[in-house]
C-alpha positions as CSV (number, residue, x, y, z in Angstrom):
1,M,44.8,25.6,27.0
2,S,44.5,21.8,26.7
3,F,41.4,21.9,29.1
4,L,39.8,24.6,26.3
5,R,41.1,22.3,23.5
6,F,39.5,19.0,25.3
7,L,36.2,21.3,25.1
8,H,36.3,22.8,21.9
9,P,33.2,21.7,19.9
10,A,35.3,20.0,16.6
11,R,36.8,17.6,19.4
12,W,33.6,15.8,19.2
13,F,31.8,16.3,16.3
14,T,34.7,15.3,14.1
15,V,34.7,11.7,12.8
16,G,37.2,9.6,11.5
17,V,40.0,9.6,8.9
18,R,38.6,8.7,5.2
19,R,40.7,5.9,3.3
20,R,40.4,5.3,0.0
21,P,42.7,1.3,-0.2
22,T,45.0,1.2,-2.1
23,G,47.5,-1.2,-3.0
24,W,46.9,-4.9,-1.5
25,L,43.9,-3.6,0.8
26,A,42.2,-2.3,-2.6
27,Y,42.0,-5.9,-4.0
28,V,40.1,-6.7,-0.9
29,V,38.3,-3.9,0.3
30,T,37.0,-2.5,-3.7
31,P,35.7,-6.7,-4.9
32,L,33.6,-6.6,-1.3
33,A,32.3,-3.2,-1.9
34,V,31.2,-4.5,-5.4
35,A,29.8,-7.3,-4.0
36,L,27.8,-5.6,-1.7
37,A,26.1,-3.0,-4.4
38,I,25.8,-6.5,-6.7
39,Y,23.5,-7.9,-3.9
40,V,21.7,-4.6,-3.1
41,I,20.8,-4.6,-6.8
42,V,19.6,-8.1,-6.7
43,A,17.8,-7.9,-4.1
44,A,15.8,-5.3,-5.5
45,T,15.2,-6.5,-9.2
46,V,15.4,-10.8,-8.9
47,L,15.4,-12.3,-5.4
48,I,12.3,-11.9,-2.7
49,I,14.3,-11.5,0.4
50,A,12.8,-10.8,4.0
51,P,13.4,-7.3,5.1
52,W,15.2,-8.4,8.2
53,A,17.6,-10.5,6.4
54,L,17.9,-7.9,3.0
55,V,19.0,-5.1,6.4
56,A,21.1,-7.6,8.1
57,V,23.2,-8.9,5.5
58,F,23.9,-5.3,3.9
59,L,24.7,-3.4,7.2
60,C,27.3,-5.8,8.6
61,G,28.9,-6.2,4.9
62,I,28.7,-2.1,5.0
63,I,30.2,-1.9,8.5
64,A,32.7,-3.8,7.9
65,I,34.0,-1.5,4.7
66,A,33.6,1.0,7.0
67,F,36.1,0.2,9.8
68,L,38.5,-0.4,6.9
69,T,37.9,2.8,5.1
70,V,37.3,5.0,7.8
71,G,39.8,5.7,11.0
72,A,39.4,5.6,14.6
73,T,39.9,9.4,15.1
74,P,40.9,12.5,13.1
75,H,44.8,11.5,13.1
76,A,44.8,7.7,12.3
77,D,47.2,6.5,9.2
78,P,45.2,7.6,6.1
79,E,46.5,4.8,4.3
80,S,46.6,1.8,6.3
81,P,44.3,0.2,8.7
82,S,45.2,-1.0,12.3
83,A,44.8,-4.1,13.9
84,L,41.5,-3.0,15.7
85,D,40.5,-1.9,12.4
86,Y,40.7,-5.3,11.2
87,G,39.4,-7.3,14.2
88,L,36.3,-5.1,14.6
89,A,36.0,-5.5,10.0
90,L,36.2,-9.3,10.6
91,A,33.5,-9.2,13.7
92,S,31.3,-7.5,11.4
93,V,31.4,-10.3,8.6
94,A,31.4,-13.0,11.3
95,T,28.2,-11.2,12.8
96,G,26.6,-11.3,9.1
97,L,27.5,-14.5,8.6
98,F,25.8,-15.4,11.5
99,F,22.9,-13.7,11.3
100,L,22.5,-15.0,7.2
101,Y,22.6,-18.3,8.9
102,K,19.8,-17.7,11.1
103,S,17.8,-15.7,9.0
104,S,14.9,-17.6,8.7
105,E,14.4,-18.8,11.9
106,I,15.0,-15.2,12.9
107,V,12.2,-14.1,10.5
108,D,9.8,-16.3,11.9
109,R,10.2,-16.3,15.5
110,I,7.5,-14.2,17.6
111,A,9.6,-11.1,19.5
112,L,10.0,-11.3,23.2
113,L,7.8,-14.8,23.2
114,S,10.7,-16.8,21.7
115,P,14.0,-17.2,23.5
116,L,17.3,-16.0,22.6
117,S,20.0,-18.6,22.6
118,G,23.5,-17.3,24.2
119,W,24.9,-16.9,20.6
120,D,21.8,-15.0,20.0
121,I,22.2,-12.4,22.9
122,A,26.1,-12.3,22.3
123,F,25.9,-11.6,18.4
124,G,23.3,-9.1,19.6
125,I,25.3,-7.3,22.1
126,L,28.1,-7.1,19.2
127,M,25.8,-5.6,17.0
128,V,24.6,-2.9,19.0
129,L,28.8,-2.3,19.9
130,L,29.6,-2.5,16.4
131,T,26.6,0.3,15.2
132,L,27.6,2.7,18.0
133,E,31.3,2.4,17.1
134,I,30.8,3.0,13.5
135,T,28.4,5.8,14.1
136,R,31.1,7.7,16.2
137,R,33.3,7.3,13.4
138,T,31.2,8.3,10.4
139,T,29.3,10.6,11.8
140,G,30.8,12.2,14.8
141,A,30.0,12.0,19.1
142,G,26.8,14.3,18.3
143,L,24.8,11.9,17.3
144,T,26.3,8.9,19.5
145,A,25.8,11.5,22.2
146,V,22.2,11.1,21.1
147,V,22.0,7.4,20.9
148,L,23.8,6.8,24.0
149,I,21.4,9.0,25.8
150,F,18.1,7.1,24.7
151,I,19.6,3.6,25.7
152,A,20.3,4.9,29.3
153,Y,16.8,6.5,29.0
154,N,15.9,2.8,28.0
155,F,17.6,0.8,31.4
156,F,17.2,3.6,34.3
157,G,13.6,6.1,33.1
158,H,11.9,3.3,35.4
159,R,13.3,4.8,38.2
160,L,12.6,8.7,36.8
161,S,9.4,10.0,38.1
162,G,6.4,12.1,35.9
163,V,5.5,11.8,32.8
164,L,8.5,10.8,31.7
165,Q,8.4,7.6,33.4
166,H,8.0,4.4,31.8
167,G,7.9,0.5,32.9
168,Y,11.0,-1.8,33.5
169,I,13.4,-2.9,30.3
170,D,15.9,-5.3,30.7
171,Y,18.7,-6.2,28.6
172,L,17.2,-9.2,26.9
173,H,14.2,-7.2,26.2
174,F,16.1,-4.6,24.8
175,I,18.8,-6.4,22.6
176,D,15.2,-8.6,21.2
177,I,14.1,-5.3,19.6
178,M,16.8,-3.4,19.0
179,V,18.3,-6.7,16.5
180,Y,15.9,-9.1,16.1
181,T,13.2,-7.5,15.0
182,T,12.4,-4.3,11.9
183,D,11.7,-2.2,15.2
184,G,15.5,-1.4,15.7
185,I,18.9,-1.3,14.3
186,M,17.3,-3.4,10.8
187,G,14.1,-0.7,10.9
188,L,13.2,1.6,8.9
189,P,16.0,4.0,8.4
190,A,19.0,1.4,7.5
191,R,15.9,-0.4,4.5
192,V,15.2,2.8,3.0
193,A,19.1,3.1,2.9
194,A,19.2,-0.3,1.7
195,T,16.6,-0.3,-1.1
196,Y,15.9,3.6,-1.9
197,A,18.6,5.7,-1.2
198,F,21.0,3.0,-2.4
199,M,20.1,2.4,-5.8
200,F,19.6,6.2,-6.4
201,V,23.3,6.6,-5.1
202,L,23.9,4.4,-7.7
203,F,22.1,6.2,-10.8
204,G,24.1,9.7,-9.8
205,V,27.7,7.8,-9.8
206,V,27.1,6.0,-12.9
207,L,26.0,9.4,-14.7
208,Y,28.9,11.0,-12.9
209,F,31.6,8.5,-14.3
210,A,29.6,8.6,-18.0
211,K,30.8,13.0,-17.8
212,G,27.0,14.0,-17.4
213,A,28.3,16.5,-14.7
214,D,30.4,18.4,-17.3
215,F,26.9,18.5,-19.7
216,F,24.9,20.3,-16.4
217,F,28.0,22.6,-15.8
218,D,28.5,23.2,-19.4
219,V,24.6,24.7,-19.8
220,A,24.6,26.5,-16.6
221,A,28.4,28.6,-17.9
222,A,26.0,29.1,-21.0
223,I,23.1,30.2,-19.2
224,S,24.3,32.2,-16.6
225,G,28.5,32.5,-16.4
226,G,28.6,36.2,-18.2
227,R,26.5,37.5,-16.3
228,P,28.0,39.6,-12.7
229,G,29.3,37.3,-10.8
230,G,29.3,34.5,-13.8
231,P,31.2,31.6,-11.7
232,A,28.8,32.1,-8.3
233,K,25.6,32.2,-10.9
234,V,27.0,29.7,-12.7
235,A,27.9,27.3,-8.9
236,V,24.1,27.6,-8.2
237,V,22.8,26.3,-11.6
238,S,24.9,23.8,-12.3
239,S,24.1,22.6,-8.3
240,G,20.7,22.3,-8.6
241,L,21.0,20.7,-12.2
242,F,23.3,18.3,-10.8
243,G,21.6,18.3,-7.6
244,M,18.1,16.9,-8.9
245,I,19.9,13.7,-10.0
246,S,22.7,13.5,-7.3
247,G,20.7,14.4,-3.8
248,S,23.7,14.6,-1.8
249,P,24.7,17.7,-1.1
250,T,28.5,16.9,-0.3
251,A,28.9,14.6,-3.6
252,D,27.6,17.9,-5.1
253,V,30.4,20.1,-3.9
254,V,33.2,18.0,-4.3
255,T,31.7,18.0,-8.5
256,T,31.0,21.0,-9.6
257,G,32.5,22.6,-6.6
258,S,36.3,22.0,-7.8
259,V,35.5,24.1,-10.9
260,T,33.1,26.8,-9.2
261,I,35.2,27.6,-6.4
262,P,38.3,28.3,-7.7
263,A,37.0,30.4,-10.7
264,M,34.7,32.3,-8.0
265,K,38.3,33.2,-5.8
266,R,39.9,34.4,-9.3
267,L,37.1,36.7,-9.4
268,G,37.3,38.6,-6.3
269,Y,35.3,36.1,-3.9
270,S,36.9,35.4,-0.3
271,G,37.4,31.4,0.1
272,A,34.6,31.6,2.4
273,V,32.1,33.6,0.1
274,A,32.8,31.0,-2.6
275,G,32.6,27.7,-0.4
276,A,29.3,29.2,0.9
277,V,27.6,29.9,-2.3
278,E,28.8,26.3,-3.4
279,A,27.5,24.1,0.0
280,A,24.1,26.4,0.3
281,A,23.2,25.9,-3.7
282,S,24.4,22.0,-3.3
283,T,22.1,21.6,-0.6
284,G,19.2,22.4,-2.2
285,G,19.8,19.2,-4.2
286,S,18.5,17.3,-0.7
287,I,15.5,19.0,-1.8
288,M,15.3,19.5,-5.4
289,P,13.0,17.0,-7.6
290,P,13.2,14.3,-8.9
291,V,15.8,12.3,-6.7
292,M,15.8,15.0,-3.9
293,G,17.8,13.2,-0.7
294,S,18.2,9.8,1.7
295,A,15.9,11.8,3.6
296,A,13.1,12.3,1.3
297,F,12.9,8.0,0.4
298,L,12.7,7.8,4.7
299,M,9.8,10.2,4.2
300,A,7.9,8.1,1.8
301,E,8.2,5.2,4.1
302,Y,7.4,6.9,7.2
303,T,4.2,8.1,6.6
304,G,3.3,6.3,3.6
305,I,2.8,9.1,1.3
306,E,3.9,7.7,-2.5
307,Y,7.5,9.2,-3.2
308,R,5.8,10.4,-6.2
309,D,3.5,12.6,-4.6
310,I,6.6,14.0,-2.6
311,A,8.1,15.2,-5.3
312,V,6.0,16.8,-7.6
313,A,5.2,18.7,-4.0
314,A,8.5,19.8,-3.4
315,L,9.2,21.4,-6.8
316,L,7.5,24.7,-6.1
317,P,9.5,25.4,-2.8
318,A,12.8,24.3,-4.1
319,L,12.4,26.6,-6.7
320,L,11.7,29.2,-4.6
321,Y,15.0,28.3,-2.3
322,Y,17.3,28.4,-5.8
323,V,15.6,32.0,-6.0
324,C,17.0,33.6,-3.2
325,V,20.0,31.6,-3.0
326,Y,20.6,33.1,-6.9
327,S,19.1,36.5,-6.0
328,Q,21.9,36.9,-3.0
329,V,24.5,36.5,-5.0
330,H,23.4,38.8,-8.2
331,F,22.7,41.5,-5.5
332,R,26.3,40.8,-4.0
333,A,28.0,40.6,-7.5
334,V,26.0,44.1,-8.6
335,K,26.8,45.9,-5.6
336,L,30.6,44.8,-6.2
337,G,31.2,45.1,-9.3
338,L,32.2,41.8,-10.1
339,A,32.2,40.8,-13.4
340,G,31.3,37.6,-15.8
341,L,33.3,34.9,-17.2
342,A,35.4,35.9,-19.7
343,P,33.8,35.4,-23.3
344,Q,36.3,32.6,-24.3
345,D,35.6,30.7,-21.1
346,I,31.5,30.5,-21.8
347,P,30.3,27.4,-24.3
348,K,27.9,28.0,-26.5
349,L,24.2,26.8,-25.0
350,S,23.9,24.8,-28.6
351,A,26.9,23.4,-28.9
352,A,26.7,21.9,-24.7
353,L,23.1,20.8,-25.8
354,R,24.5,19.4,-29.0
355,K,27.4,17.4,-27.0
356,G,25.4,16.2,-24.0
357,V,21.8,16.2,-24.6
358,L,21.8,12.2,-24.3
359,F,21.7,13.3,-20.3
360,I,18.4,14.6,-20.5
361,V,16.7,11.0,-21.6
362,P,17.7,9.2,-18.2
363,L,16.4,12.5,-16.5
364,A,13.2,12.2,-18.8
365,V,13.2,8.1,-18.3
366,L,13.6,8.7,-14.5
367,T,10.9,11.2,-14.1
368,G,8.7,9.8,-16.4
369,A,8.6,6.3,-14.2
370,L,8.1,8.4,-11.1
371,L,5.3,10.1,-12.6
372,Y,4.1,6.5,-13.3
373,G,3.9,5.2,-9.9
374,Y,6.7,2.9,-10.4
375,T,8.3,2.3,-6.5
376,P,11.8,4.5,-5.9
377,T,13.8,1.6,-6.1
378,M,12.5,0.8,-9.9
379,V,12.3,4.4,-10.6
380,A,16.2,4.5,-9.7
381,I,17.2,1.5,-12.0
382,F,15.2,2.3,-15.1
383,G,17.4,5.2,-14.6
384,T,20.2,3.5,-14.2
385,V,20.1,1.6,-17.1
386,A,19.1,4.4,-18.7
387,V,22.4,6.1,-18.2
388,I,24.1,3.2,-19.2
389,V,22.5,2.5,-23.0
390,V,22.8,6.7,-23.7
391,S,26.5,6.7,-22.2
392,W,27.5,4.3,-25.8
393,L,26.1,6.5,-28.3
394,R,29.0,8.5,-27.7
395,R,32.6,7.5,-27.5
396,D,34.3,9.7,-24.8
397,T,30.6,8.5,-22.8
398,R,31.1,5.1,-23.2
399,L,31.0,3.1,-20.0
400,G,32.9,0.1,-19.9
401,P,33.3,-3.1,-17.5
402,A,35.7,-1.1,-15.2
403,D,33.4,2.0,-15.1
404,L,30.6,0.0,-14.0
405,W,32.8,-2.0,-11.4
406,N,34.2,1.4,-10.3
407,A,30.9,3.1,-9.8
408,L,29.7,0.0,-8.2
409,A,32.1,-0.1,-5.5
410,E,32.3,4.3,-4.8
411,T,28.4,3.9,-4.5
412,T,29.4,1.4,-1.5
413,F,31.7,3.9,-0.3
414,R,29.4,7.1,-0.2
415,M,26.7,5.0,1.4
416,V,29.2,4.0,4.1
417,P,28.3,6.9,6.5
418,V,24.8,6.6,5.5
419,A,24.4,3.2,6.9
420,G,25.7,4.6,10.3
421,A,23.6,7.2,10.5
422,T,20.6,5.5,9.8
423,A,21.2,2.2,12.1
424,A,22.0,4.7,14.8
425,A,18.9,6.3,13.8
426,G,17.3,3.1,14.2
427,L,18.2,2.6,17.6
428,V,16.9,5.3,18.9
429,I,13.6,5.1,17.5
430,A,13.5,1.6,18.8
431,G,13.8,3.8,21.7
432,I,11.0,6.1,21.9
433,T,8.8,3.2,20.9
434,M,9.4,0.9,24.0
435,T,9.2,3.5,26.2
436,G,6.1,5.7,25.0
437,L,8.3,8.7,24.7
438,A,6.8,10.3,21.3
439,A,3.5,10.6,23.3
440,K,5.0,11.7,26.6
441,F,6.8,14.0,24.5
442,A,3.4,15.3,23.1
443,H,2.3,16.3,26.3
444,V,5.0,18.3,27.2
445,V,4.6,20.4,23.9
446,Y,0.9,20.9,24.5
447,A,2.1,22.4,28.2
448,V,4.4,24.5,26.6
449,T,2.8,25.8,23.6
450,Y,-1.0,25.6,24.4
451,A,-1.8,23.5,21.2
452,N,-0.8,26.5,18.8
453,S,0.1,25.8,15.6
454,F,2.2,28.4,15.0
455,L,4.1,28.2,17.9
456,T,4.4,24.2,17.7
457,L,5.8,24.4,14.7
458,A,8.6,27.3,15.7
459,L,9.3,24.5,18.1
460,G,9.5,21.8,15.8
461,A,11.8,23.7,13.6
462,A,14.0,24.3,16.7
463,L,13.6,20.7,18.0
464,T,15.0,19.5,14.2
465,L,17.7,22.3,13.9
466,V,19.4,21.3,17.0
467,L,18.7,17.6,16.3
468,G,21.0,18.4,12.7
469,C,23.8,20.0,14.9
470,G,24.7,17.0,15.9
471,M,23.6,14.9,13.7
472,P,23.1,13.9,9.4
473,T,20.2,14.8,7.4
474,P,18.5,11.4,7.6
475,S,18.8,10.9,11.3
476,A,17.3,14.2,12.2
477,Y,14.8,14.4,10.0
478,I,13.5,10.8,11.0
479,L,13.8,11.5,15.0
480,A,11.8,15.0,14.3
481,A,9.3,13.1,12.2
482,V,8.7,10.6,15.0
483,L,8.7,12.5,18.1
484,M,6.9,15.8,16.3
485,G,4.6,14.4,13.8
486,P,2.0,12.7,15.5
487,L,1.7,16.1,17.2
488,M,1.2,17.9,14.2
489,T,-1.4,15.4,12.6
490,Q,-3.4,16.4,15.9
491,L,-3.2,19.8,15.5
492,G,-5.0,19.8,11.9
493,V,-1.4,19.8,10.1
494,D,-1.7,18.3,6.8
495,L,0.5,15.1,6.7
496,L,2.5,16.4,4.0
497,A,3.1,19.6,4.6
498,G,4.1,19.1,8.2
499,H,6.8,16.2,7.1
500,M,7.9,18.3,3.9
501,F,8.5,21.4,6.8
502,L,10.4,19.0,9.3
503,L,12.3,17.7,6.2
504,Y,13.9,20.8,5.6
505,F,14.8,22.1,8.8
506,A,16.6,18.3,8.6
507,V,18.1,19.5,5.5
508,M,19.7,22.6,6.5
509,S,22.1,20.3,8.9
510,A,23.8,20.1,5.7
511,V,25.1,23.6,6.3
512,T,24.4,23.9,9.9
513,P,27.1,24.5,12.5
514,P,28.8,22.2,13.4
515,V,28.0,19.5,11.5
516,A,27.8,21.3,8.2
517,V,29.2,18.2,5.7
518,A,28.8,20.3,2.5
519,A,30.9,23.2,4.1
520,Y,33.6,21.1,5.4
521,A,33.7,19.5,1.6
522,A,33.5,23.0,0.2
523,A,36.2,24.0,2.4
524,S,38.7,21.6,1.2
525,I,38.6,23.1,-2.2
526,A,38.2,27.0,-1.0
527,E,40.9,26.8,1.6
528,D,39.7,28.2,4.2
529,N,37.5,27.9,8.1
530,P,34.5,25.4,7.8
531,M,32.7,27.2,10.2
532,T,32.9,30.6,8.3
533,I,31.8,29.1,5.4
534,A,28.7,27.5,7.4
535,M,27.8,30.9,8.9
536,H,27.4,32.6,5.0
537,A,25.6,29.6,3.4
538,V,22.7,30.1,6.4
539,K,22.3,33.3,5.3
540,L,22.3,32.5,1.3
541,A,19.9,29.5,2.5
542,L,17.2,31.8,4.2
543,A,14.5,30.9,2.1
544,A,14.7,27.1,3.8
545,F,13.7,28.5,7.0
546,V,10.7,31.0,5.7
547,V,8.8,28.8,2.7
548,P,7.9,25.7,5.1
549,F,6.3,28.0,7.3
550,V,4.4,29.1,3.8
551,F,3.2,25.8,2.8
552,V,2.3,24.4,5.9
553,F,-0.3,27.7,6.1
554,G,-1.2,27.6,2.1
555,P,-1.4,24.0,1.0
556,E,-1.2,25.6,-2.6
557,L,2.7,26.2,-2.9
558,L,3.0,22.1,-2.6
559,L,0.5,22.1,-5.9
560,R,-2.3,21.5,-3.1
561,G,-6.0,23.5,-4.4
562,A,-7.3,25.8,-6.9
563,L,-4.3,26.3,-9.9
564,W,-5.0,30.3,-9.5
565,R,-4.0,30.3,-6.0
566,T,-0.8,28.3,-6.7
567,A,-0.2,31.0,-9.0
568,I,-0.7,33.5,-7.1
569,T,0.8,32.6,-4.0
570,F,4.1,31.0,-5.8
571,T,4.5,34.6,-7.7
572,T,4.1,36.7,-4.4
573,A,6.4,34.5,-2.8
574,A,9.2,34.9,-5.2
575,I,9.0,38.3,-5.4
576,A,9.1,38.2,-1.5
577,L,12.5,36.4,-1.7
578,I,13.8,38.7,-4.4
579,L,13.3,41.7,-2.1
580,L,14.6,40.0,1.2
581,A,17.5,38.7,-0.8
582,A,18.3,42.9,-1.8
583,A,17.7,44.0,2.0
584,I,20.1,41.1,3.3
585,E,22.8,41.6,0.8
586,R,22.3,45.5,1.4
587,Y,21.6,46.5,-2.4
588,D,21.5,50.2,-2.3
589,K,19.3,50.9,-5.6
590,W,16.0,48.8,-3.6
591,C,17.0,50.2,-0.1
592,D,19.8,52.6,1.0
593,T,19.6,53.0,4.2
594,L,19.2,50.4,7.2
595,S,15.5,52.0,8.1
596,T,14.7,51.1,4.5
597,R,16.6,48.0,4.0
598,L,14.4,46.8,7.5
599,L,11.0,48.4,6.1
600,L,12.0,46.3,2.4
601,A,12.2,43.0,4.7
602,A,9.4,43.4,7.1
603,G,7.1,43.9,3.2
604,A,8.9,40.8,1.8
605,L,8.4,38.5,5.0
606,L,4.5,39.5,5.0
607,M,4.6,39.6,1.1
608,V,5.9,35.7,1.0
609,T,2.3,34.9,3.6
610,P,-0.5,32.7,1.7
611,D,-3.0,35.2,3.4
612,L,-3.8,37.8,1.0
613,R,-4.5,40.3,3.0
614,L,-0.9,40.2,4.8
615,T,0.7,40.4,1.2
616,A,-1.4,43.5,0.3
617,I,-0.2,44.8,3.4
618,G,3.7,43.9,2.8
619,T,3.4,44.6,-0.6
620,G,2.4,48.4,0.2
621,I,5.3,48.6,2.6
622,A,8.0,47.1,0.1
623,L,7.2,49.6,-2.8
624,S,6.8,52.2,0.3
625,A,10.8,51.5,0.8
626,L,11.6,51.0,-2.6
627,C,9.8,54.5,-3.3
628,I,11.7,56.3,-0.7
629,T,14.9,55.0,-2.3
630,A,14.0,56.1,-5.7
631,L,13.6,59.4,-4.4
632,R,16.5,59.6,-2.3
633,A,18.3,58.5,-5.7
634,R,16.6,61.1,-7.7
635,A,17.2,64.1,-4.8
636,A,20.7,63.0,-5.0
637,A,21.5,62.9,-9.4
638,R,19.4,67.0,-8.8
639,R,22.7,68.0,-6.5
């Protein structure tokens, strides 16, 4: 039995215990977290700092905080760090101070030509080790194992034969590229974490401290609380609204789920289903504009596509995602006869809007700045300032110095796992670049798929899901983009559509076992098995597995092409997903037997395609399933 427990996936994918500093430790860690947040804000608005120096100071600072706020194991002391934690935190600070002292020299040096000193090598090795350890603590062994495999390939790949062989790489070459260039740990993923991602998380946190989440919940309750399965529909709508500005599935689950999950359980939903509804709805926040999630910022930086264009293109697919989730919730509630909220628990829409309409202003500022063409960092700053300004218009939402202090600290704490994951992703990307693995991988894929677009997309989806099973969304996306992105472009897949495709499947790591961070967050509230929650959530999130294929083969869904084609594609896809939801939930009024359910599902899948001929065929099949069910119901009524 002990051996079986040793092999259990949870042992390998579980992260260290999370701590919130209290007592005297809080007086040390919290000011450090606030100082780091101020550093990021000042670097984004006032100072001009070389990218390498900006990221080096940010990473070393946040890694130091991480060692004090994340234990080495799930069974570590949840209240106070160990001596090892303090030692690693001090090592991180020392590394950051060394990098800050040498930053001007490092920025101006020529990689692989300018020699590294003994201290450079020592602190470079230390930085790699610190990154590996904080990755293990914050994201689990899945991503850490991937990083170690790539490191081993860097050092020993020259001994392989065939297409995977590469030239010899010694440890000086490795440290030089991995630490002292913007291709490795201080590369693109960590730079995004230190700029775009941090600023948008700050916007969401400040809005939360100003009680903006209450406004979104009240609006959702007023719109859908009285309908069948009211609390579940409130969860979908409120999570979608709050997800528009948080971009974080975990934060969304904790914020809205603390209210919606207990309400769903009181109504009759099991803990697993209630948690799944909240997890699936919250995960959609990572693909819902205008904020989306950190992986979307990586996509903008990696592809060179304006974030504004990504956010605009993401709108219709995100709406389809929520159409599918909402439909499944509706059909299940009707089938089970679940009522809505009690009338006294449903706020008036007019009262909700009157009380919280001010929070529409920051959202409008955010969207306007985005459409006007400002950088994502400046967009987030404008939105944050707008929240602070409008919060002062009401006494109960007013943000004081203490609130802002806590918001800055909270933002840094929320960035801890993101920073660890992005630093580790930089290690892998640099390894892929040094060894030329991307081109070799493309050669292997060509041999498997025979350059067939659909097979290549299916393989890319599978690869991204597998990566997502062992790592967070940003890491899964950027690795899939490095490996599959160039191949998709060679096959003629549109750059935006291809990377949006990979982004969708990476986002599903939030609910896909065994990582499923959104499911774990929901499990703590629902008091149920996180893996069971994740399985239900995957079913609810079915649209995220279907819609990406639609917008790759029919980019009209990304608002590219004729407007009439966009309208037809979106309308038929929405109807198809509603029919598919009915088939999945076994809604007897539309499909009363297994054969009609299969017929309805088949018709819906054909309808969702952008090909008008297949849509027509699918419409006929779906209508036949509906007609057969209706005729049987009429015949039964006559008897």
